C-alpha positions in Angstrom: -2.7 -20.1 -52.8 -4.1 -18.7 -56.2 -2.0 -18.3 -59.3 -3.0 -14.7 -59.7 -1.2 -11.6 -58.3 -4.0 -9.3 -59.3 -7.7 -9.7 -59.9 -8.5 -11.3 -63.3 -11.6 -9.1 -63.6 -10.4 -5.6 -62.8 -6.6 -5.9 -62.3 -6.6 -4.6 -58.7 -4.9 -6.1 -55.7 -6.1 -9.3 -54.0 -6.1 -10.0 -50.3 -6.6 -13.3 -48.5 -9.7 -13.2 -46.3 -12.1 -15.5 -44.5 -15.4 -15.4 -46.3 -18.8 -17.1 -46.1 -19.9 -19.0 -49.1 -23.6 -20.0 -49.7 -24.0 -23.4 -51.3 -27.1 -25.0 -52.6 -27.8 -28.6 -53.3 -31.3 -29.8 -54.2 -33.7 -28.0 -51.7 -31.0 -27.6 -49.1 -28.6 -24.8 -48.4 -25.4 -24.5 -46.4 -23.1 -21.7 -45.4 -19.4 -22.5 -45.1 -16.5 -20.4 -44.0 -13.4 -20.6 -46.2 -10.4 -18.6 -47.1 -10.4 -16.8 -50.5 -8.4 -14.2 -52.3 -10.7 -11.2 -52.5 -10.3 -8.3 -54.9 -10.1 -5.0 -52.9 -11.9 -3.1 -55.7 -14.6 -5.3 -57.3 -15.0 -8.0 -54.6 -14.3 -10.9 -56.9 -13.5 -14.0 -55.0 -10.9 -16.6 -56.0 -10.9 -20.0 -54.4 -8.2 -22.7 -54.4 -8.9 -25.9 -56.3 -9.0 -27.7 -53.0 -11.8 -25.4 -51.7 -13.7 -25.8 -55.0 -13.6 -29.6 -54.6 -14.9 -29.1 -51.0 -17.8 -27.0 -52.4 -18.6 -29.8 -54.9 -18.7 -32.4 -52.1 -20.9 -30.3 -49.9 -23.3 -29.6 -52.8 -23.5 -33.4 -53.6 -24.2 -34.2 -49.9 -26.9 -31.5 -49.8 -28.5 -32.9 -52.9 -28.5 -36.5 -51.5 -29.9 -35.1 -48.2 -26.8 -36.4 -46.4 -26.5 -33.7 -43.8 -25.1 -35.7 -40.9 -22.4 -33.6 -39.3 -23.8 -30.3 -40.6 -25.1 -27.8 -38.0 -28.7 -26.7 -38.4 -28.9 -22.9 -38.7 -32.4 -21.3 -38.4 -34.9 -21.8 -41.2 -35.2 -20.9 -44.8 -38.2 -19.4 -46.6 -39.2 -18.7 -50.1 -40.7 -15.2 -50.6 -42.5 -15.0 -54.0 -42.4 -11.3 -54.3 -40.9 -8.2 -52.8 -44.1 -6.2 -52.9 -44.4 -4.2 -49.7 -48.2 -4.7 -49.6 -47.7 -8.5 -49.7 -45.2 -8.4 -46.8 -47.3 -6.4 -44.3 -49.2 -8.5 -41.8 
């Protein structure tokens, strides 16, 4: 899948896993499940070139607001600060 036997960041072993990737395009966000090689030490993720092309297509569709076929998933909110006093209520 990926042309690396070991992590290019820390040199540790890689393992293929199914992961969730958060993608943003314009004001829209999508979560997609894909396979990636994941470092067992530092968590670095390596994606195939095909998967990266898929990410680019999804981001472009999100930017153009072309979300037909995408499944709605809850709501998103912007929280301007993480001040505990601001969050009570």
